[in-house]
C-alpha positions, 0 to 999 in steps of 0.5 A: 843655124846659118846667119843667112837662113830663113830663120835668121834674125839678120840678113848679111849683105855682101859685096859681090865683087869682094865677098865681104859682108858690108852690112847686117840688117834685121829681118822683119818677122810676121809680127813686124809685117802685121804692125806695118800693115796697121801703120800703113792703113792709118797713113793711107786714109789720110794720104788718099784724103789729100787734095791730088795736087798736094799728093803730086807736090809731095811725090815731086819732093821725093823725086827731088830728094832722090835726085839730090842723092843720086850718087850716094844711091848709085854707089850703094847699089855698086856695093850691094848688087855689084852693078857697074857704076854707070848702070847704078847711076841710071837706076837712081835716076830712073827712080826719080823719073818714075816718081816725077812721071807718077806725080804727073798722073795723080791729077789726071786719074779721072773716072767717066760720065756714062750716058744712061736713061733716068739719071747720071752715071759716073765712075770713080777710081778708088785706091786699093789701100795697102799695096805690097811690093816684093822687089828682086835683087837684079834691079833693086832700085828701079823695079821697086819704084815700078810698083811703089811710085804709081801705087803711091800716086793712086792714093795707096800706102806701100810696103816694100820687101826688098830681096835678102841680098839688096835691102840697102838702097830700099832702106835709104829710099824710105829715109828720103821719102820721109825727109821729103815729107811723105807721111810716117807709115805710108812707105815702109821697107820690110827687109826679110826672108822670102819664106818669112817676111814675103809670105807674111806680106802675101798672106796678110788680109790687110794687103789689097795687092801684091806686086812681085818680080822674080822667078816664075816658080816663085811667082806661081807660089805668090799667086797661089798664096794670095788667092786665099784672099782673092788678092790682086797681083801683078807678076813680072817673072822670067824670060828667055828672050830671042835676038832674031838676026835676018840675013838682010839686017845690018850684021855689023850693027846687030853683032856690035849690039848683041853682047850687051843685050845679054851681058848688061848686069852680068846677064841677070836680067829677065829681058836678056836676049840669051837666045841669038837666032841667026838666019842660016845664010849669014850664021858664020859671018855673024859669028865672025863679027860677034867673037871680037865684040864678046872678047872685048867686053871689059869685066872687073871692078864695078866701081870702075867707070870704064868696066862694062860688066860686073860680078854675079850677085852671089855664090849660089848664082855663080854655081847655078850659071856654071851648071849650064856651061860644059867644060868642053866649051864650043863657042866664044868666051871673054875674060873675067877676074880671078880671085874673090868675087862672083865672076863668070866670063861672057859666054856664047855657046854654039852647036847647042840644040834648040831643046838643050837645057841652056837654050830653053831655061832662064840661066840668069847669067852672062850666057847666050846660045846661037841658033840658026834658022832658015826662014821667017816662019822658022824664026818665029817658031824658034822664038816661041819655043820656050815657056816664056814670052817677055821680050825680044829683038828683031833685026832686019831692013825690011819694015813689012817683015819687022811688023809681021814678026813683031805681031807673030812672036808671043812676047810682051816687049819687042824692039826692031833693030834695037834692044830697048825693052823698058821705058817708064812711059810705055807698058811692060809685061810678059806673055805666057810664063813671063807674068800677069798684068802690065807695069809702067806706062800711062795706065800704071796708076789705074792698076792700083785702083778699083773702079766704083760706079755710081748711078744718080737717078734724076727722076722723082 
């Protein structure tokens, strides 16, 4: 039996830049999950009964603890996930900011008074109870916080299952939560294998909601398993996002910004703009500008502050990415280190048909395709020619076109003359096979509550 198989009692955590095992972590069993749910349920009752200001104060202490340990968390993320140091520092800071933002919503999570005849009608937003958060390996810290922070703020307990390859930052966050004064059992981390620990969490009748981020096929499985208990779910799934460049755009700016729109985190990002759609009139000019931008991207040791792109997460992911790129490459290719580590160079494929596997499937690596289009209608058609609808970018100087195309493209998060997809104070989620529900933003806390309606008769 392999030590990394679903039956293994331990998880092996490897440094993606060196392939060395840096930690072994016990894998939670179904019995461990059951015990954790019981502890969480007890803690949640007391947590929900706290005055809102007290819950907010404890969450701010948690945020301050994260802030005090930002560098430690960032360097741990570099080692377990291969993220560049600059990205990892941002991720730790994002956890802090999410906790602060959620704390600000605790005392504003209010119901309504609705006019009715014969009495008074009021609504209450009641916490769900115990929430399961299943986080991915591509952004272990921030995405874990996307579900954890608002769920805690709304009065719930949280059980976090990190990805098998990246449990270390999650475990450290749980330690910081306890040190900040959060009650024992309120926020627990359950490392383990998806088919064992994850399934036990999804299927447990004591877990009221699952927040899952990962691939679309696994998301479908999570939803189907949770349906047996009519479990609430939020699913943030795959993407194949377009980067639409019109002829009237600032081509220099668009070409300069394009590389990191799909190379950030080595392309392991569901928002990565991996389909670069360029109006035919400027197609060749854009490629001339894009080539030096791709070739200049620094790939290497993620602990080096000057490096822009690190390794892929695992040997499995490296093999997957390689399967999408032909040996007789037609396009643009950057450089990557040789030797130990899961390295793949920045790659842009040209001369690829719009229905090719690499053009429609989520590669989850530093690979993009360039596809020409003729006019606005053709751009929208190509942008929507996948099963996904998570994010995308539109480059144009025409404000009317920017608004028309933004309304027409079937995606949940679009940027004009930018590649920004995620801000913790705005909603995030996808259309089509990219997910169910929304995370972040001003409504995040409400997504972890049930609305209770109470009518009080005023008639004798």
